[in-house]
C-alpha positions in Angstrom: 0.0 0.0 0.0 3.0 2.3 0.6 3.7 2.2 -3.2 0.1 3.4 -4.0 0.2 6.3 -1.6 4.0 7.1 -1.5 4.8 10.7 -2.0 2.0 12.1 0.1 4.6 13.3 2.5 5.4 16.2 0.2 1.8 17.3 0.7 2.0 17.1 4.5 0.1 13.8 4.5 3.0 11.4 5.2 1.0 9.8 8.1 -1.5 8.5 5.5 0.9 6.8 3.2 0.4 3.4 4.8 -3.4 3.4 4.8 -5.2 0.2 3.7 -7.1 0.9 0.5 -9.9 -1.6 1.4 -9.9 -1.4 5.2 -13.6 -0.5 5.4 -14.7 -3.3 3.1 -12.7 -5.8 5.1 -14.2 -4.6 8.3 -17.7 -4.9 6.8 -17.0 -8.4 5.6 -15.7 -9.5 8.9 -18.7 -8.0 10.7 -21.1 -9.9 8.4 -19.2 -13.1 8.9 -19.3 -12.7 12.7 -23.0 -12.0 12.6 -23.7 -15.0 10.5 -21.6 -17.2 12.8 -23.3 -15.9 15.9 -27.0 -14.9 15.2 -28.4 -12.3 17.5 -29.9 -13.5 20.8 -33.7 -13.8 20.8 -35.1 -12.0 23.8 -38.6 -12.3 25.2 -39.4 -8.6 24.5 -38.8 -9.3 20.8 -42.1 -11.2 20.7 -44.2 -8.5 22.2 -45.8 -5.1 21.5 -48.0 -2.7 23.4 -51.6 -2.9 22.3 -54.2 -0.4 23.4 -57.6 -1.6 24.7 -60.7 0.2 26.0 -62.1 -1.1 29.3 -65.8 -2.2 29.0 -66.3 -1.4 32.7 -64.9 2.2 33.2 -64.4 3.2 29.6 -60.7 4.2 30.0 -58.0 3.1 27.6 -55.0 1.1 28.8 -52.1 -0.8 27.3 -51.1 -4.5 27.7 -48.1 -6.4 26.4 -49.4 -8.5 23.6 -47.8 -11.4 21.7 -47.0 -10.7 18.0 -49.1 -13.0 15.8 -47.2 -15.9 14.4 -43.9 -14.9 16.1 -43.5 -17.7 18.7 -42.8 -21.3 17.6 -44.9 -24.0 19.2 -42.7 -26.9 20.5 -45.6 -29.2 21.7 -48.3 -29.6 24.3 -48.5 -31.4 27.6 -51.0 -34.1 28.3 -53.5 -31.5 29.7 -53.1 -29.4 26.5 -50.7 -26.8 28.0 -48.8 -25.4 25.1 -45.0 -25.0 25.2 -43.2 -22.4 23.0 -39.6 -21.6 22.2 -38.0 -18.6 23.9 -41.2 -17.4 25.5 -44.2 -18.4 27.6 -47.2 -16.7 26.0 -49.3 -17.6 29.0 -47.8 -14.7 30.8 -49.5 -12.3 28.4 -53.0 -13.9 28.2 -54.7 -11.6 30.8 -56.0 -8.1 29.9 -56.0 -5.8 32.9 -57.5 -2.3 33.1 -55.0 -0.3 35.2 -57.7 2.2 36.1 -60.5 0.1 37.6 -58.9 -3.4 37.9 -61.1 -5.2 35.5 -59.2 -8.3 34.2 -60.2 -11.1 31.9 -59.0 -13.5 29.2 -59.4 -11.9 25.8 -62.2 -14.3 24.8 -64.3 -13.0 27.7 -63.1 -9.4 27.9 -66.1 -7.6 26.3 -68.8 -10.2 27.3 -70.3 -8.2 30.1 -73.9 -7.1 30.9 -74.8 -4.0 32.9 -75.2 -5.8 36.2 -71.8 -7.3 35.9 -70.2 -4.0 35.1 -71.8 -2.5 38.2 -70.7 -5.3 40.4 -67.0 -5.1 39.2 -66.9 -1.3 39.6 -68.5 -1.6 43.1 -66.5 -4.5 44.5 -63.1 -4.1 42.6 -62.9 -0.7 41.0 -63.8 1.2 44.1 -60.7 0.0 46.0 -58.3 -1.2 43.3 -54.7 0.0 43.5 -52.7 -0.5 40.3 -49.4 -2.4 41.0 -48.5 -2.9 37.3 -45.8 -0.7 35.6 -46.2 0.4 32.0 -42.4 0.7 31.8 -41.8 -3.1 32.2 -40.6 -4.6 28.9 -41.9 -8.1 29.9 -44.0 -9.6 32.6 -42.3 -11.8 35.2 -44.1 -15.0 36.3 -44.9 -13.3 39.6 -46.6 -10.4 37.9 -48.4 -12.7 35.5 -49.8 -14.7 38.5 -51.1 -11.5 40.0 -52.9 -10.8 36.7 -54.5 -14.3 36.6 -55.7 -14.0 40.2 -57.2 -10.6 39.4 -59.0 -12.2 36.4 -60.3 -15.0 38.6 -61.7 -12.7 41.3 -63.3 -10.5 38.6 -65.0 -13.7 37.2 -66.3 -14.5 40.7 -67.5 -11.0 41.3 -69.4 -10.9 38.0 -70.9 -14.4 38.7 -69.2 -15.8 35.6 -69.9 -19.3 34.3 -68.2 -22.3 35.9 -66.4 -23.0 32.6 -64.8 -19.6 32.6 -63.6 -20.0 36.2 -62.4 -23.5 35.4 -60.5 -22.3 32.3 -58.7 -19.5 34.3 -57.8 -22.0 36.9 -56.4 -24.3 34.3 -54.3 -21.6 32.6 -53.1 -20.4 36.0 -51.9 -23.9 36.7 -50.1 -24.0 33.4 -48.5 -20.7 34.2 -47.2 -22.1 37.6 -45.8 -25.1 35.8 -43.9 -22.8 33.4 -42.6 -20.9 36.4 -41.3 -24.1 38.0 -39.6 -25.1 34.8 -37.9 -21.7 34.6 -36.3 -21.9 38.0 -32.5 -22.0 38.4 -31.8 -25.5 39.5 -28.4 -24.4 40.9 -30.1 -21.9 43.3 -30.0 -22.9 47.0 -33.8 -22.5 47.4 -34.7 -24.4 44.1 -36.3 -27.4 45.8 -38.3 -25.3 48.1 -39.6 -23.0 45.4 -40.4 -25.9 43.0 -42.4 -27.7 45.7 -44.4 -24.6 46.5 -45.2 -23.9 42.8 -46.2 -27.5 42.3 -48.5 -27.3 45.3 -50.1 -24.2 43.9 -50.4 -25.8 40.4 -52.2 -28.8 41.9 -54.7 -26.5 43.8 -55.6 -24.7 40.6 -55.9 -27.9 38.6 -58.2 -29.4 41.3 -60.5 -26.4 40.9 -60.3 -26.6 37.1 -61.5 -30.2 37.4 -64.4 -29.3 39.7 -65.3 -26.4 37.4 -65.4 -28.4 34.2 -67.4 -31.2 35.8 -69.9 -28.7 37.1 -70.0 -26.9 33.7 -70.6 -30.1 31.8 -73.9 -30.5 33.6 -75.1 -26.9 33.1 -73.6 -25.3 30.0 -73.7 -25.8 26.3 -70.7 -26.4 24.0 -68.4 -25.0 22.9 -67.1 -24.3 26.4 -64.1 -22.0 26.8 -63.6 -22.4 23.1 -63.5 -26.2 23.3 -65.8 -28.8 21.9 -67.3 -31.6 24.0 -64.7 -34.2 23.1 -61.8 -31.8 24.1 -63.4 -30.9 27.4 -64.1 -34.6 28.1 -60.5 -35.6 27.4 -59.1 -32.7 29.4 -61.4 -33.5 32.4 -60.4 -37.2 32.1 -56.7 -36.2 32.2 -57.3 -34.2 35.4 -59.4 -36.9 36.9 -56.6 -39.4 36.4 -54.2 -37.0 38.0 -56.3 -36.7 41.1 -57.2 -40.4 41.4 -60.8 -40.1 40.2 -60.6 -43.1 38.0 -64.3 -43.8 37.7 -64.9 -40.4 36.2 -61.9 -40.8 33.9 -63.1 -44.2 32.8 -66.6 -42.9 32.0 -65.3 -39.9 30.0 -62.8 -42.0 28.1 -65.5 -44.6 27.1 -67.6 -41.7 25.9 -64.8 -40.4 23.7 -64.0 -43.9 22.3 -67.7 -44.5 21.3 -68.3 -41.0 20.1 -69.1 -40.6 16.4 -67.9 -37.0 16.5 -64.5 -37.6 18.1 -61.7 -37.8 15.6 -59.0 -40.5 15.5 -56.4 -38.3 17.1 -58.5 -37.6 20.1 -59.5 -41.3 20.4 -55.8 -42.3 20.3 -55.1 -39.8 23.1 -58.0 -41.3 25.1 -56.6 -44.8 24.6 -53.2 -43.7 25.7 -54.7 -42.2 28.8 -56.7 -45.4 29.5 -53.6 -47.5 29.2 -51.7 -45.1 31.5 -54.1 -45.3 34.5 -54.7 -49.1 33.9 -51.0 -49.7 34.4 -51.1 -47.7 37.6 -54.1 -49.6 39.0 
């Protein structure tokens, strides 16, 4: 390179005689190679955006962290239909909360209120609600998400919501607690204690989900919480097996296996469940 730029000293630019002609291009190529070798780290906040909603109780606008459509990749589901995603747990963002009056609900139920329910929520929740949630948070922790689920559950109780809605919130809260337990640092000194406590809470919510779906199945029409009869029956059977209610599980599984509307996939899952609790007997 000295030959190309030699003689610049006579112009007072001798310090530039050894410059690399393609230095910038080399740096750019190296940067691109490094980026290709080490792709950028995917963070939870990358899946989210702030969406504005209008509260059907108090009429005020508020924002909630919302999952970008099609952004998260589904890895699979647990036996009780809990979905598992890569790099994020969308369950943390399923509850809409009005930060003015404290009204909270799952999106499918959010606007389904009649006048008497609005009045009950405003009187029993809105009158004393103190907002603990920060708009500046880029993501929701599991602890914050659990508060939001509990707020949705108490709203459903106050508005005298259907058994299926209360059961569904309990189910999703249990899923959330399971995700929290899975996210714990196993090297932490209090790992075992925290995991045990979370599992105990999960079981409590699952028990209430089971009771709620059993009650709902005798009083409500399908679809229930967005699920058809076969799905609710299989879910209830899974929970019944978990808590040792094998007569209930057996009855529901038989119903699925003899149903003309149940598809082959659901019948296969029902057979697998039957085989599982038969081995345990």
